[in-house]
Structure formats: structure tokens, C-alpha cells
N, C-alpha and C positions, 0 to 999 in steps of 0.2 A: 315590321313585315306582318302581313296577316295571310293564314293559310286556313282554307276551308276545305276539307276532303270529301264532303258530300255524303251520301248514303253508302251503306256497305260496311265491310269489316276492314278499316284502314289502318295502315302503319306509317309513322313518320319517324325517320332517322335523321337527327341533326348533324351538321358538319363539325368537324373538329375546329375549334375556334370559339369565338363569342358569338352567342345567338340571342336575339331579343325578337320575340314574336308572340302573336296571339293565334291560337290554334282552336279550330272547331271541327267537330265530327271526326275525330281521330281515336280509335280504340287503343292504340299502343304509340307511346312516344318514347324514343330512346335518345339520350344525349350523347355528345361526344367528350372531347378532351378539355373543352373550354368553359368559360362562365356563361351559364345559360340562364335567360329570364324568360319563362314561359306563364303566358296568361291564358286561362282556358276561356274562349269566347262563348261556350255554350256548356250547359250541365252534362257531366259524363255519367254513364252507368256501366259499371264492369270494366273501366279502363284500367290499363297498366302503364305507370309512368316510371321511367329510371333515367336520370339526367346524367349519369357518368360523372368523371372527374370535373374538377373546378368548383367554385362557389356557385351554386345554382339556387334559382328562386322559383316557386311555383305559386301562381295566384289562381285560386278556384273561381269558377263562375258562380253567380248568385243562384242559389236553388240547391236541391238534394242531390249533392255529388257522391257516387260510391266508386272508389278506385282503390287499386293497390299501388303503392309507391315503394321506390327503391330507398335505402338507407343513405343514398348519395345525394339527397335534396337537403340542403342546409336551412332554407327558409320556406315556409308554406304559409300562405295567407288565405284564410276562408272568406268566402263570400257571404251573402245573407241567405239564409234557409237551412 
């Protein structure tokens, strides 16, 4: 699934269960109780990401990302930049 929240200050809350998605233009992402695999489709600046319970994976977009992450993300993969 691909989610693009456009301009503005946007928050995305994932459902409890397994979520696999690419997210663009979200300043806050909150996970649920399942295993989440989130790929950032665009560079983030000042974002906050916490993926909750489960075995979670975050893949950063290529570029200079600045973000605050929760201690609940088990695997983080950086992009280029």
C-alpha cells in the first residue's frame, strides 16, 4: 500500500495487525500491535515515528532525513544521503 498525505502537518496511525506500506508526507507515524514494515517514500524533516509492539522495520528515503524514532523499531535501514 502507498500513502501520500500531501502538504500540511499530517499524522498516520496504523491498524493493529500487520502493516506493509510506503508513506510520504507524514510528520507523525504511530504503529499498532502487529509487525509493521514502513518505507518512507520521501525525505522527512522533524518527523516522529513510533511503530509500537511487534517486530517492526523502517526504511528511510534516500536523502537527509531528520526524525525522532521510538525504541520500538527493531530494524532501521538508511537510504543514501
